N, C-alpha and C positions, 0 to 999 in steps of 0.2 A: 732529520733532529741529530744533534752529539752521542757520541758513545754512551757518556757517564746517563745520561735521558734514556736510553736503550735497555742500558744495566739495571737501573733503579725500577723500571717501569717492569722489567722481566721477576728482579726481585720480587717485588710486591705479589704477584701474579704466582710465581713458585709460592712464595709464602701460604700462598691460599690454598695452592694445589697439594702442600704438601698436609695441609689441616683437612680442605675433604679427605684425602685420602685415609687420612690416618696413619702418614707413616711418622717413624722413628726417629731418631738421629742416629745416624749410624755411618760407616767409610763409605758404604756404598752409597748412601741418600747426602753426603760432601761432594762424591765426587761426580755424582747425575748435576746438583748444583753448578759444579763449574762445567760441564756440559752444557748446562741449556746458559751459561752468562757466556759463555765463546756461540754458542748458537746465539743468542742474541745481540752479536756487533758483526758474526760472519759475513750477511749480507751485504753491508758494506765495503768489501773486497774487492769492489766495483766502482769505491770512488776516485774521483780525476785524477789523483798520484799515483796511482795503480796501471801495472803496462795491461790490465785486465778492463778500464774503461775503453779505450779505442777499441778492445776487441765484443765486449759485453755492452758497453753505454750502462751510464748510471742509470740504477730500479730498471735493470731490463729483467733479464731471465731469474739471474739472483732472488729479484724481489718479487716472486710471482709465491703458490699456493706449492706447485711443483715438488720443492725440495723437503721442507716438511713432512708431506704427502708419502712421498717416497721410506722416509726414513722412520713415521709411523706405523705404513704397509708392512717394512721390514721387521718392524717391532711384534707384529701381531703374528709374522710368519715364521720368523726364528724363534721368538722366545728361548734363548739358548743360557742364557749365563743373567741371575739377577743384576745383578750390576748392569751388564750390556741393556738389557732390557729396561731400565729407569734413568740410565745417561741417554738414551736414546728417546726417549717421551720425554724428559728434559732439554734437552737439546732442539726438537722440535719446538715445544713452550719456547723456549728460546727465540727460536726463528719467529716462530708468526707472532710474541710481542714485540719483534723488529717490525715487521711488516703493517701491523697495527697501529704502533706509533708513527710508522713512517706515512699511512695512510689519513693524517689530521694533521697531514704537512702541506700548503699551499701546491706543492709538485704531484701532492700522492704518489699511488701507484697503481700498476696495471697486474694484479694480485693471478688473471687467469691467459695470460702472453703465455703462449703465442695464438692458443684459441679467442682470445679475445680481446683486444685489446684496446678498452675503453679503460677508460683509469676512473680510483675511486679515492674520490675527497667528499666526508659526508658534510653535509651543508653544515655555513658557520664554526665548521670548526679546522679553517683555513688558515686559522690566527697561531699555527703554531709554528710561526718562522725560523728556522736553524739561528739560534742564539739568542732570539726574543726573549722578553718580560714572560712573553706566555711557556717559553718552553723552561726557563729558567720558576716561573711559579707550578707548570707539570712536576718536575726535577722535586720541590718543598712539597707539595704533595704528596709526591711517592715514597720520600723518605718519613713522613708524618704519619703514612699509612706503616712503612715498614718498621718502624718504630713502637708504632701502638701494636701492631701483631707480635711483635719480637717478645713486647713487654707484659704478654699476656690480657694485651686486652685486645 
């Protein structure tokens, strides 16, 4: 998926998390939201155009649950400052939304690599080819949900 798809999906999930957690707007929340936005695109650091792709391979170790799991574990163990806690939580949410979005593409992901190298591609969801009509529809639906949530609906 394209970066915009990952970002829109993250924002949709982030707004739902904020609503569920009952968080009020604040500077800390804004900083955490940005940390999550970074987390939603950072897994693609291993794309073909980066030097890391030769080392890690695209959708390799950075497209697993290990990074966000480490962040969440650190969040619970350290809990040093509200800003860092929220930022770690939202970063992990962003990373996980990236993994979820990539799991519905034909290439899928291997979320438990290297322990289990099987790919996850939910049945019927392989239609979300990068740049396809369905990815554009995915973006539109997420933008619509964002508009509804932010409008108070």
